[in-house]
All heavy atoms as an XYZ file, in Angstrom:
904
protein
N     280.853    229.647     53.372
C     280.572    228.880     52.284
C     280.191    227.451     52.728
O     281.021    226.765     53.366
C     281.882    228.781     51.362
C     281.723    227.999     50.157
S     283.030    228.239     48.938
C     284.473    227.757     49.772
N     278.944    227.017     52.453
C     278.482    225.720     52.859
C     279.052    224.743     51.778
O     278.978    224.999     50.593
C     277.022    225.680     52.865
C     276.315    226.427     53.981
C     274.950    226.544     54.042
C     277.069    226.958     55.016
C     274.313    227.137     55.070
C     276.450    227.616     56.055
C     275.114    227.698     56.124
O     274.438    228.330     57.206
N     279.390    223.543     52.307
C     279.917    222.527     51.400
C     279.633    221.156     51.987
O     279.280    220.968     53.154
C     281.352    222.713     51.162
C     282.258    222.395     52.368
C     282.817    221.146     52.500
C     282.502    223.321     53.246
C     283.519    220.816     53.685
C     283.146    222.985     54.519
C     283.790    221.762     54.609
O     284.450    221.479     55.745
N     279.873    220.200     51.143
C     279.846    218.802     51.678
C     280.934    218.020     50.897
O     281.207    218.243     49.712
C     278.412    218.077     51.456
C     278.122    217.893     50.043
C     278.332    216.778     52.213
N     281.568    217.072     51.557
C     282.598    216.271     50.996
C     281.991    214.987     50.548
O     281.507    214.219     51.315
C     283.706    216.002     52.045
C     284.961    215.388     51.479
C     285.576    215.855     50.315
C     285.570    214.295     52.057
C     286.763    215.265     49.851
C     286.714    213.761     51.622
C     287.275    214.273     50.463
O     288.356    213.657     49.988
N     281.998    214.774     49.234
C     281.384    213.565     48.572
C     282.577    212.990     47.760
O     282.829    213.359     46.725
C     280.184    213.915     47.692
C     279.484    212.767     47.122
C     278.343    213.292     46.256
O     278.543    213.497     44.981
O     277.261    213.391     46.768
N     283.271    212.029     48.468
C     284.457    211.448     47.839
C     284.297    211.263     46.350
O     283.319    210.628     45.885
C     284.870    210.134     48.528
C     285.308    210.218     49.904
C     285.445    208.832     50.510
C     286.706    210.830     49.882
N     285.251    211.626     45.522
C     286.438    212.375     45.825
C     286.285    213.880     45.838
O     287.308    214.605     45.812
C     287.463    211.833     44.832
C     286.609    211.698     43.586
C     285.252    211.213     44.105
N     285.034    214.339     45.606
C     284.829    215.780     45.272
C     284.344    216.576     46.549
O     283.745    215.955     47.458
C     283.848    215.913     44.168
C     284.292    215.256     42.918
O     285.478    215.148     42.668
O     283.469    214.884     42.111
N     284.413    217.827     46.447
C     283.749    218.822     47.426
C     282.745    219.498     46.654
O     282.944    220.005     45.575
C     284.817    219.800     47.937
C     285.976    219.063     48.627
C     284.200    220.819     48.782
C     287.216    219.976     48.995
N     281.525    219.447     47.111
C     280.367    220.067     46.503
C     280.016    221.392     47.214
O     279.912    221.422     48.486
C     279.080    219.167     46.558
C     279.310    217.789     45.981
C     278.007    216.978     46.017
C     279.862    217.774     44.578
N     279.868    222.411     46.461
C     279.546    223.784     46.973
C     278.371    224.245     46.269
O     278.333    224.257     44.896
C     280.725    224.768     46.717
C     282.008    224.242     47.379
C     280.435    226.172     47.180
C     283.262    224.811     46.853
N     277.288    224.695     46.893
C     276.129    225.106     46.251
C     276.211    226.671     46.070
O     276.702    227.385     46.848
N     275.707    227.091     44.927
C     275.608    228.581     44.619
C     274.590    228.776     43.594
O     273.796    227.892     43.234
C     277.005    229.084     44.209
O     276.962    230.506     44.233
C     277.432    228.501     42.928
N     274.565    229.981     42.974
C     273.639    230.341     41.946
C     274.453    230.535     40.617
O     275.541    230.891     40.699
C     272.926    231.666     42.230
C     271.906    231.554     43.368
C     272.513    231.426     44.747
O     272.292    230.367     45.394
N     273.271    232.351     45.231
N     273.782    230.358     39.519
C     274.474    230.460     38.235
C     275.029    231.801     38.052
O     275.987    232.102     37.321
C     273.559    230.051     37.089
O     272.415    230.931     37.124
C     273.144    228.647     37.139
N     274.438    232.854     38.723
C     274.883    234.237     38.537
C     276.032    234.645     39.455
O     276.518    235.810     39.355
C     273.641    235.217     38.671
O     273.148    235.006     39.999
C     272.665    235.014     37.599
N     276.427    233.769     40.338
C     277.385    234.113     41.344
C     278.753    234.301     40.641
O     279.045    233.671     39.658
C     277.459    233.149     42.443
O     278.099    231.954     41.996
N     279.634    235.086     41.332
C     281.021    235.242     40.824
C     281.711    233.917     40.825
O     282.504    233.539     39.881
C     281.771    236.231     41.734
C     283.202    236.415     41.463
C     283.582    236.926     40.140
N     283.147    238.272     40.071
C     283.111    238.979     38.959
N     283.589    238.460     37.834
N     282.784    240.225     39.015
N     281.482    232.991     41.840
C     282.130    231.792     41.846
C     281.791    230.874     40.596
O     282.658    230.312     40.033
C     281.680    230.944     43.116
C     282.218    231.506     44.417
C     281.845    230.644     45.609
C     280.442    230.554     45.962
N     279.892    231.655     46.792
N     280.531    230.886     40.237
C     280.007    230.046     39.154
C     280.623    230.558     37.829
O     281.058    229.878     36.987
C     278.535    229.915     39.102
N     280.554    231.932     37.683
C     281.115    232.542     36.529
C     282.629    232.308     36.349
O     283.073    232.059     35.256
C     280.787    234.033     36.528
C     279.297    234.292     36.326
C     278.982    235.724     36.125
N     279.896    236.684     36.863
C     279.405    237.548     37.763
N     278.153    237.608     38.046
N     280.228    238.329     38.372
N     283.340    232.370     37.437
C     284.756    232.078     37.480
C     285.016    230.632     37.001
O     285.967    230.388     36.231
C     285.430    232.335     38.844
C     285.643    233.786     39.086
O     285.417    234.656     38.246
N     285.852    234.155     40.335
N     284.262    229.691     37.558
C     284.520    228.240     37.173
C     284.202    228.070     35.697
O     284.849    227.310     35.000
C     283.627    227.319     38.060
C     283.650    225.898     37.534
C     284.203    227.399     39.581
N     283.149    228.655     35.214
C     282.756    228.605     33.786
C     283.877    229.129     32.839
O     284.156    228.596     31.774
C     281.510    229.309     33.468
N     284.557    230.197     33.329
C     285.640    230.784     32.552
C     286.919    229.992     32.714
O     287.654    229.856     31.734
C     285.827    232.273     33.108
C     286.983    232.996     32.376
C     287.080    234.464     32.933
N     287.083    234.477     34.369
C     288.144    234.300     35.183
N     289.269    233.899     34.663
N     288.022    234.425     36.499
N     287.274    229.503     33.919
C     288.533    228.782     34.157
C     288.299    227.735     35.227
O     288.067    228.117     36.344
C     289.589    229.840     34.593
C     291.001    229.169     34.758
O     291.048    227.893     34.688
O     291.925    229.968     34.881
N     288.411    226.454     34.893
C     288.039    225.452     35.891
C     289.110    225.182     36.979
O     288.892    224.449     37.931
C     287.910    224.090     35.059
C     288.755    224.357     33.865
C     288.701    225.832     33.574
N     290.302    225.846     36.888
C     291.294    225.807     37.923
C     290.888    226.570     39.104
O     290.585    227.747     38.962
C     292.701    226.107     37.409
C     293.194    225.323     36.300
C     294.358    225.981     35.649
N     294.000    227.252     35.070
C     294.888    228.229     34.768
N     296.132    227.974     34.867
N     294.418    229.348     34.312
N     290.831    225.878     40.295
C     290.281    226.667     41.453
C     291.287    226.451     42.639
O     292.064    225.473     42.783
C     288.953    226.186     41.896
C     287.903    226.518     40.804
C     288.902    224.682     42.289
N     291.131    227.388     43.619
C     291.669    227.298     44.929
C     290.620    227.696     45.837
O     289.924    228.692     45.735
C     292.880    228.318     45.152
O     293.826    228.040     44.058
C     293.472    228.190     46.514
N     290.308    226.809     46.899
C     289.240    227.165     47.846
C     289.841    227.023     49.213
O     290.608    226.060     49.521
C     288.080    226.139     47.573
N     289.463    227.936     50.079
C     289.851    227.987     51.509
C     288.658    227.546     52.317
O     287.603    228.084     52.278
C     290.344    229.331     51.885
C     290.618    229.556     53.227
C     291.865    228.726     53.728
C     290.928    231.020     53.587
N     288.913    226.540     53.255
C     287.883    226.055     54.197
C     288.593    226.287     55.535
O     289.553    225.551     55.865
C     287.478    224.573     53.866
C     286.936    224.403     52.538
C     287.708    224.125     51.498
C     285.631    224.495     52.343
C     287.208    223.897     50.187
C     285.077    224.312     51.091
C     285.829    224.077     50.065
N     287.938    227.090     56.446
C     288.560    227.286     57.723
C     287.493    227.552     58.729
O     286.393    227.919     58.520
C     289.581    228.445     57.665
C     289.009    229.750     57.399
O     287.862    229.819     56.889
O     289.613    230.734     57.652
N     287.944    227.275     59.974
C     287.162    227.491     61.165
C     287.951    228.516     61.989
O     289.080    228.220     62.410
C     286.891    226.326     61.972
C     286.145    226.544     63.272
C     286.154    225.230     61.121
N     287.425    229.730     62.170
C     288.028    230.713     62.950
C     287.613    230.601     64.390
O     286.492    230.512     64.750
C     287.780    232.152     62.449
C     288.420    233.200     63.232
C     288.217    232.174     60.945
N     288.590    230.600     65.259
C     288.310    230.497     66.665
C     289.609    230.865     67.531
O     290.514    231.450     66.966
N     289.651    230.256     68.647
C     290.890    230.490     69.470
C     292.080    229.837     68.822
O     293.179    230.360     68.991
C     290.661    229.838     70.855
C     289.617    230.527     71.692
O     289.376    231.704     71.447
O     289.093    229.853     72.603
N     291.901    228.725     68.133
C     292.983    228.124     67.400
C     292.522    227.735     66.039
O     291.769    226.769     65.901
C     293.402    226.914     68.160
N     292.913    228.456     64.995
C     292.395    228.183     63.607
C     292.719    226.768     63.075
O     293.731    226.237     63.377
C     293.078    229.215     62.809
C     293.568    230.248     63.719
C     293.782    229.561     65.007
N     291.746    226.242     62.374
C     291.865    224.921     61.693
C     291.324    225.137     60.303
O     290.304    225.851     60.069
C     291.004    223.831     62.395
C     291.058    222.477     61.648
C     291.486    223.632     63.815
N     292.030    224.577     59.339
C     291.509    224.747     57.950
C     292.294    223.989     56.930
O     293.260    223.127     57.205
N     291.895    224.126     55.690
C     292.489    223.505     54.513
C     292.390    224.408     53.367
O     291.352    225.153     53.148
C     291.824    222.198     54.204
N     293.457    224.388     52.530
C     293.577    225.146     51.290
C     293.513    224.077     50.225
O     294.365    223.226     50.223
C     294.818    226.027     51.191
C     294.832    226.989     50.112
C     293.740    227.942     50.045
C     296.190    227.663     50.133
N     292.471    224.066     49.333
C     292.316    223.069     48.293
C     292.635    223.607     46.922
O     292.013    224.663     46.552
C     290.889    222.449     48.400
C     290.689    221.442     47.303
C     290.539    221.938     49.760
N     293.564    223.009     46.216
C     293.772    223.360     44.880
C     293.234    222.190     44.003
O     293.378    220.992     44.295
C     295.326    223.413     44.584
C     295.992    224.390     45.521
C     296.554    224.019     46.756
C     296.231    225.678     45.054
C     297.219    224.932     47.554
C     296.945    226.556     45.867
C     297.418    226.220     47.037
O     298.011    227.086     47.845
N     292.554    222.570     42.918
C     291.986    221.520     42.120
C     291.287    222.060     40.856
O     291.492    223.130     40.440
N     290.428    221.220     40.305
C     289.758    221.520     39.154
C     288.265    221.415     39.460
O     287.753    220.507     40.164
C     290.076    220.525     37.981
O     291.405    220.466     37.819
C     289.349    220.933     36.689
N     287.474    222.373     38.926
C     286.001    222.431     39.220
C     285.184    222.302     37.969
O     285.715    222.677     36.887
C     285.684    223.655     39.875
N     283.928    221.878     38.143
C     282.991    221.931     37.039
C     281.644    222.310     37.625
O     281.420    222.138     38.862
C     282.877    220.549     36.417
C     282.340    219.413     37.308
C     282.305    218.074     36.553
O     282.963    217.855     35.593
O     281.493    217.265     37.028
N     280.792    222.866     36.736
C     279.457    223.221     37.193
C     278.563    222.067     36.940
O     278.494    221.471     35.830
C     278.952    224.424     36.407
C     279.748    225.733     36.515
C     279.227    226.857     35.685
C     279.793    226.122     38.009
N     277.846    221.521     37.979
C     277.069    220.398     38.036
C     275.624    220.933     38.055
O     275.174    221.498     39.068
C     277.350    219.581     39.163
C     276.545    218.296     39.292
O     275.589    218.122     38.528
O     276.858    217.465     40.169
N     274.839    220.609     37.031
C     273.431    221.102     36.990
C     272.459    219.900     37.115
O     271.202    220.086     36.935
C     273.190    221.805     35.676
C     273.918    223.120     35.633
C     273.640    223.819     34.284
N     274.127    225.197     34.297
C     275.378    225.592     34.055
N     276.271    224.719     33.667
N     275.675    226.910     34.104
N     272.915    218.749     37.518
C     272.070    217.506     37.620
C     271.570    217.395     39.103
O     272.413    217.394     39.994
C     272.836    216.317     37.186
C     272.142    214.961     37.325
N     271.037    214.723     36.482
C     272.224    214.033     38.192
C     270.543    213.495     36.850
N     271.227    213.113     37.947
N     270.289    217.299     39.248
C     269.722    217.091     40.535
C     270.192    218.063     41.610
O     270.449    217.734     42.682
C     269.980    215.649     40.966
C     268.923    215.146     41.980
O     267.851    215.748     42.104
O     269.285    214.147     42.679
N     270.222    219.378     41.216
C     270.799    220.408     42.050
C     270.068    220.579     43.355
O     270.671    220.746     44.375
C     270.863    221.684     41.259
C     271.404    222.818     42.073
C     271.854    221.591     40.048
N     268.769    220.645     43.306
C     267.961    220.878     44.481
C     268.279    219.875     45.641
O     268.513    220.154     46.765
C     266.485    220.882     44.185
C     265.547    221.565     45.260
C     265.930    222.944     45.559
C     264.134    221.381     44.802
N     268.325    218.571     45.242
C     268.606    217.544     46.245
C     270.040    217.743     46.697
O     270.328    217.508     47.898
C     268.445    216.315     45.622
N     271.034    218.042     45.907
C     272.425    218.163     46.302
C     272.541    219.380     47.254
O     273.309    219.282     48.176
C     273.331    218.264     45.125
C     273.411    216.994     44.302
C     274.295    217.162     43.082
C     274.305    215.897     42.337
N     274.890    216.008     40.944
N     271.868    220.410     46.951
C     271.933    221.580     47.768
C     271.425    221.295     49.152
O     271.956    221.651     50.186
C     271.278    222.846     47.189
C     272.131    223.487     46.151
C     271.708    224.882     45.857
N     272.458    225.797     46.678
C     272.340    227.125     46.605
N     271.496    227.655     45.711
N     273.055    227.931     47.339
N     270.200    220.571     49.210
C     269.650    220.182     50.490
C     270.624    219.279     51.290
O     270.753    219.467     52.469
C     268.317    219.459     50.241
N     271.364    218.452     50.597
C     272.295    217.596     51.301
C     273.418    218.443     51.906
O     273.838    218.190     53.024
C     272.861    216.561     50.286
O     271.862    215.633     49.805
C     274.016    215.800     50.903
N     273.867    219.416     51.116
C     274.868    220.353     51.684
C     274.310    221.108     52.878
O     275.017    221.090     53.927
C     275.284    221.365     50.606
C     275.997    220.661     49.424
C     276.208    222.477     51.196
C     276.220    221.485     48.207
N     273.194    221.566     52.804
C     272.570    222.342     53.985
C     272.337    221.437     55.172
O     272.370    221.975     56.244
C     271.259    222.975     53.493
C     271.374    224.094     52.541
C     270.472    224.253     51.539
C     272.531    224.966     52.477
C     270.579    225.253     50.595
C     272.682    225.879     51.539
C     271.708    226.067     50.561
N     272.133    220.264     55.020
C     271.930    219.234     56.144
C     273.150    219.201     57.068
O     273.087    218.703     58.113
C     271.577    217.858     55.617
C     270.087    217.857     55.250
C     269.622    216.418     54.916
N     268.325    216.473     54.256
C     268.149    216.357     52.955
N     269.178    216.083     52.107
N     266.951    216.485     52.413
N     274.359    219.531     56.565
C     275.532    219.640     57.476
C     275.324    220.749     58.474
O     276.081    220.702     59.449
C     276.761    219.939     56.630
C     277.358    218.773     55.816
C     278.781    219.007     55.367
N     279.669    218.971     56.475
C     280.707    219.842     56.676
N     280.882    220.801     55.683
N     281.439    219.742     57.671
N     274.519    221.669     58.176
C     274.443    222.895     59.008
C     273.086    223.101     59.669
O     273.003    224.022     60.573
C     274.765    224.098     58.127
C     276.063    223.968     57.384
C     276.125    223.448     56.147
C     277.233    224.307     58.068
C     277.346    223.273     55.479
C     278.493    224.114     57.414
C     278.529    223.597     56.160
O     279.727    223.450     55.516
N     272.041    222.309     59.291
C     270.729    222.549     59.851
C     269.916    221.238     59.718
O     270.316    220.290     59.080
C     270.015    223.692     59.120
C     269.796    223.486     57.601
S     269.308    224.926     56.708
C     270.845    225.904     56.678
N     268.736    221.152     60.391
C     268.020    219.924     60.339
C     267.372    219.696     58.905
O     267.411    220.642     58.076
C     266.923    219.911     61.417
C     265.799    220.952     61.254
O     265.257    221.087     60.090
O     265.487    221.695     62.224
N     266.878    218.525     58.694
C     266.427    218.113     57.368
C     265.315    219.046     56.822
O     265.384    219.445     55.632
C     265.862    216.668     57.392
C     266.957    215.611     57.593
O     268.086    216.045     57.580
O     266.591    214.529     57.743
N     264.369    219.372     57.637
C     263.242    220.170     57.150
C     263.659    221.544     56.789
O     263.377    222.093     55.747
C     262.168    220.352     58.210
C     260.859    221.031     57.769
C     259.842    221.002     58.830
O     259.715    220.026     59.606
O     259.045    222.039     58.866
N     264.523    222.155     57.649
C     265.061    223.509     57.244
C     265.935    223.486     56.065
O     265.923    224.398     55.253
C     265.886    224.061     58.509
N     266.801    222.438     55.870
C     267.601    222.291     54.733
C     266.849    222.182     53.459
O     267.110    222.897     52.448
C     268.538    221.084     54.932
N     265.813    221.338     53.452
C     264.950    221.297     52.247
C     264.265    222.536     51.930
O     264.226    222.922     50.697
C     263.903    220.159     52.554
C     264.536    218.758     52.589
O     265.676    218.540     52.196
O     263.829    217.828     53.067
N     263.753    223.193     52.916
C     263.065    224.487     52.677
C     264.029    225.611     52.263
O     263.627    226.404     51.288
N     265.190    225.620     52.801
C     266.189    226.615     52.373
C     266.615    226.318     50.954
O     266.687    227.330     50.150
C     267.380    226.552     53.307
C     268.325    227.767     53.112
C     267.894    229.010     52.960
C     269.680    227.517     53.290
C     268.744    230.078     52.767
C     270.567    228.581     53.186
C     270.087    229.856     52.941
N     266.835    225.147     50.555
C     267.198    224.814     49.152
C     266.069    225.161     48.264
O     266.406    225.827     47.202
C     267.456    223.325     49.057
N     264.859    224.924     48.562
C     263.682    225.320     47.732
C     263.566    226.854     47.604
O     263.306    227.453     46.591
C     262.397    224.668     48.204
C     262.234    223.273     47.831
C     260.775    222.769     48.032
N     260.365    222.955     49.483
C     260.690    222.200     50.483
N     261.236    221.088     50.309
N     260.208    222.416     51.744
N     263.674    227.542     48.775
C     263.550    229.033     48.693
C     264.568    229.693     47.834
O     264.314    230.645     47.121
C     263.463    229.547     50.140
O     264.715    229.480     50.710
N     265.756    229.187     47.914
C     266.853    229.725     47.061
C     266.603    229.524     45.630
O     266.777    230.418     44.812
C     268.220    229.195     47.496
C     268.777    229.735     48.812
C     270.040    228.923     49.171
C     269.118    231.231     48.783
N     266.139    228.302     45.298
C     265.772    227.908     43.853
C     264.589    228.737     43.374
O     264.530    228.942     42.112
C     265.543    226.463     43.783
N     263.767    229.142     44.277
C     262.655    229.994     43.783
C     263.051    231.437     43.325
O     262.433    232.028     42.549
C     261.589    230.126     44.961
C     260.816    228.895     45.194
O     260.814    228.028     44.291
O     260.193    228.841     46.218
N     264.255    231.792     43.864
C     264.737    233.233     43.538
C     265.785    233.214     42.530
O     265.946    234.153     41.761
C     265.264    233.867     44.817
O     264.178    234.017     45.748
N     266.740    232.263     42.454
C     267.807    232.099     41.639
C     267.999    230.752     41.072
O     267.696    229.744     41.729
C     269.166    232.444     42.364
C     269.161    233.864     42.932
C     269.397    235.004     42.190
C     268.963    234.165     44.273
N     269.386    236.027     43.120
C     269.119    235.600     44.348
C     268.721    233.501     45.434
C     269.004    236.331     45.551
C     268.622    234.192     46.595
C     268.796    235.540     46.688
N     268.567    230.630     39.814
C     268.918    229.277     39.272
C     270.115    228.705     40.028
O     271.194    229.261     40.001
C     269.211    229.457     37.822
C     269.501    228.091     37.125
C     269.866    228.262     35.705
O     269.862    229.396     35.164
O     270.232    227.264     35.086
N     269.883    227.598     40.738
C     270.979    226.946     41.481
C     271.942    226.129     40.621
O     271.526    225.689     39.598
C     270.225    226.077     42.461
C     269.025    225.715     41.788
C     268.618    226.820     40.944
N     273.162    226.051     41.076
C     274.120    225.163     40.446
C     275.057    224.593     41.525
O     275.214    225.275     42.647
C     274.897    225.950     39.344
C     275.799    227.073     39.925
C     275.739    224.992     38.465
N     275.665    223.539     41.328
C     276.750    222.963     42.246
C     278.054    223.136     41.548
O     278.175    222.801     40.421
C     276.373    221.445     42.439
C     275.001    221.233     43.020
C     277.489    220.831     43.306
C     274.848    221.809     44.501
N     278.923    223.649     42.438
C     280.329    223.671     41.984
C     281.001    222.337     42.542
O     280.991    222.200     43.752
C     281.107    224.882     42.457
C     280.459    226.057     41.832
C     282.598    224.801     42.116
C     281.061    227.406     42.362
N     281.426    221.513     41.671
C     282.033    220.220     41.999
C     283.556    220.353     41.900
O     284.083    220.468     40.789
C     281.559    219.096     41.198
C     282.036    217.722     41.515
C     281.411    216.671     40.617
N     279.984    216.463     40.951
C     279.589    215.568     41.972
N     280.476    214.908     42.603
N     278.266    215.451     42.148
N     284.240    220.375     43.043
C     285.694    220.579     43.083
C     286.351    219.161     43.242
O     286.107    218.508     44.155
C     286.113    221.529     44.229
C     287.647    221.635     44.189
C     285.491    222.886     44.003
N     287.282    218.924     42.329
C     288.120    217.719     42.445
C     289.484    218.117     42.840
O     290.226    218.758     42.115
C     288.187    217.034     41.093
C     289.114    215.763     40.984
C     288.501    214.531     41.650
N     287.139    214.180     41.387
C     286.678    213.314     40.546
N     287.535    212.648     39.727
N     285.412    213.142     40.406
N     289.790    217.814     44.136
C     291.141    218.327     44.675
C     292.310    217.591     44.008
O     292.241    216.350     43.743
C     291.092    217.937     46.100
C     289.636    217.737     46.416
C     288.972    217.241     45.159
N     293.334    218.413     43.703
C     294.615    217.901     43.204
C     295.661    217.839     44.344
O     296.470    217.039     44.487
C     295.110    218.820     42.100
C     294.366    218.686     40.801
O     293.745    217.646     40.515
O     294.170    219.717     40.165
N     295.502    218.852     45.229
C     296.412    219.057     46.318
C     295.656    219.753     47.509
O     294.901    220.674     47.335
C     297.597    219.898     45.927
C     298.706    220.033     46.962
C     299.922    220.536     46.416
N     299.773    221.918     45.898
C     300.359    223.039     46.306
N     301.183    222.964     47.330
N     300.169    224.172     45.791
N     295.937    219.344     48.725
C     295.307    219.889     49.872
C     296.417    220.230     50.935
O     297.283    219.419     51.197
C     294.292    218.971     50.535
C     293.139    218.637     49.519
C     293.777    219.579     51.852
C     292.151    217.603     50.041
N     296.369    221.470     51.377
C     297.299    221.924     52.497
C     296.370    222.232     53.624
O     295.491    223.058     53.545
C     298.109    223.197     51.976
C     298.993    223.689     53.100
C     298.917    222.936     50.791
N     296.719    221.587     54.757
C     295.814    221.840     55.970
C     296.667    222.295     57.152
O     297.885    222.164     57.155
C     295.110    220.490     56.355
O     296.127    219.471     56.622
N     295.965    222.830     58.091
C     296.640    223.259     59.310
C     295.642    223.086     60.513
O     294.451    223.120     60.331
C     297.176    224.756     59.128
C     295.994    225.736     58.956
C     295.245    226.418     59.867
C     295.450    226.047     57.666
N     294.277    227.154     59.287
C     294.379    226.979     57.942
C     295.694    225.661     56.351
C     293.686    227.564     56.883
C     295.009    226.327     55.378
C     294.027    227.173     55.625
N     296.233    222.939     61.685
C     295.439    222.751     62.891
C     296.288    223.279     64.064
O     297.299    222.690     64.461
C     295.160    221.267     63.110
C     294.394    221.030     64.321
O     294.119    221.948     65.099
O     293.857    219.833     64.483
N     295.948    224.467     64.552
C     296.672    225.173     65.574
C     296.114    224.842     66.985
O     296.477    225.507     67.988
C     296.736    226.757     65.358
C     297.463    227.085     64.142
C     296.920    227.790     63.121
C     298.859    226.757     64.052
C     297.709    228.163     62.058
C     299.597    227.136     62.941
C     298.980    227.823     61.937
O     299.732    228.255     60.881
N     295.236    223.868     67.117
C     294.658    223.556     68.395
C     295.650    223.038     69.389
O     295.461    223.154     70.606
C     293.488    222.579     68.227
C     292.305    223.104     67.579
C     291.284    222.048     67.318
N     291.776    221.102     66.373
C     291.000    220.182     65.783
N     289.717    220.101     66.076
N     291.523    219.326     64.939
N     296.727    222.453     68.888
C     297.825    221.926     69.784
C     298.878    222.975     70.044
O     299.864    222.730     70.615
C     298.377    220.666     69.214
C     297.336    219.595     69.132
C     297.938    218.283     68.568
C     296.829    217.314     68.470
N     297.306    216.055     67.820
N     298.692    224.234     69.510
C     299.667    225.267     69.784
C     300.652    225.356     68.613
O     300.827    224.375     67.824
N     301.298    226.498     68.617
C     302.292    226.813     67.568
C     303.260    227.837     68.229
O     302.709    228.790     68.871
C     301.561    227.269     66.378
C     302.509    227.491     65.053
C     302.973    226.409     64.358
C     302.924    228.778     64.704
C     303.749    226.626     63.235
C     303.740    228.935     63.707
C     304.147    227.845     62.945
N     304.548    227.807     68.048
C     305.381    228.798     68.588
C     304.910    230.206     68.215
O     304.675    230.512     67.093
C     306.715    228.498     67.959
C     306.712    227.038     67.608
C     305.259    226.810     67.282
N     304.644    230.993     69.232
C     304.258    232.388     69.035
C     302.636    232.441     68.937
O     302.123    233.573     68.757
N     302.042    231.363     68.980
C     300.544    231.300     68.941
C     300.061    230.450     70.089
O     299.704    229.244     69.867
C     300.080    230.710     67.566
C     298.659    230.964     67.233
C     298.270    232.039     66.534
C     297.691    230.045     67.680
C     296.970    232.287     66.177
C     296.365    230.287     67.357
C     295.961    231.396     66.633
N     299.939    230.990     71.312
C     299.645    230.175     72.493
C     298.153    229.817     72.448
O     297.308    230.478     71.917
C     299.838    231.185     73.641
C     299.747    232.513     73.068
C     300.209    232.390     71.610
N     297.918    228.592     72.927
C     296.594    228.074     72.980
C     296.224    227.849     74.436
O     297.100    227.254     75.208
C     296.410    226.771     72.245
C     295.021    226.151     72.374
C     296.733    226.951     70.738
N     295.135    228.250     74.946
C     294.669    228.041     76.383
C     294.630    226.526     76.647
O     294.061    225.805     75.913
C     293.389    228.736     76.664
C     293.483    230.262     76.590
O     294.602    230.789     76.723
O     292.448    230.919     76.420
N     295.120    226.140     77.814
C     295.107    224.713     78.131
C     293.741    224.380     78.817
O     293.011    225.117     79.273
C     296.193    224.385     79.090
């Protein structure tokens, strides 16, 4: 799930027909998991309230994609998705965040030095 942190919200791009968007439209209470799987997992579990943001969606999706690819690719990817599906931004306002970082080791979970 691609996202960007725009204080105080987390922006997630999707399509209006996605399960995520339909769930937010039905019930704005959300839980989202953001993690990096590797030798030592790092992540956060976010509890909060979400809303569907339909304002300037193409630019916001391109901003999200720029975290993961260069500017030209991000702009093109945002446009190509919008050509096929109606885009929407899920704006999550965190109420509580639980995070973990096992890079320093954890009993029973060895990390290579």
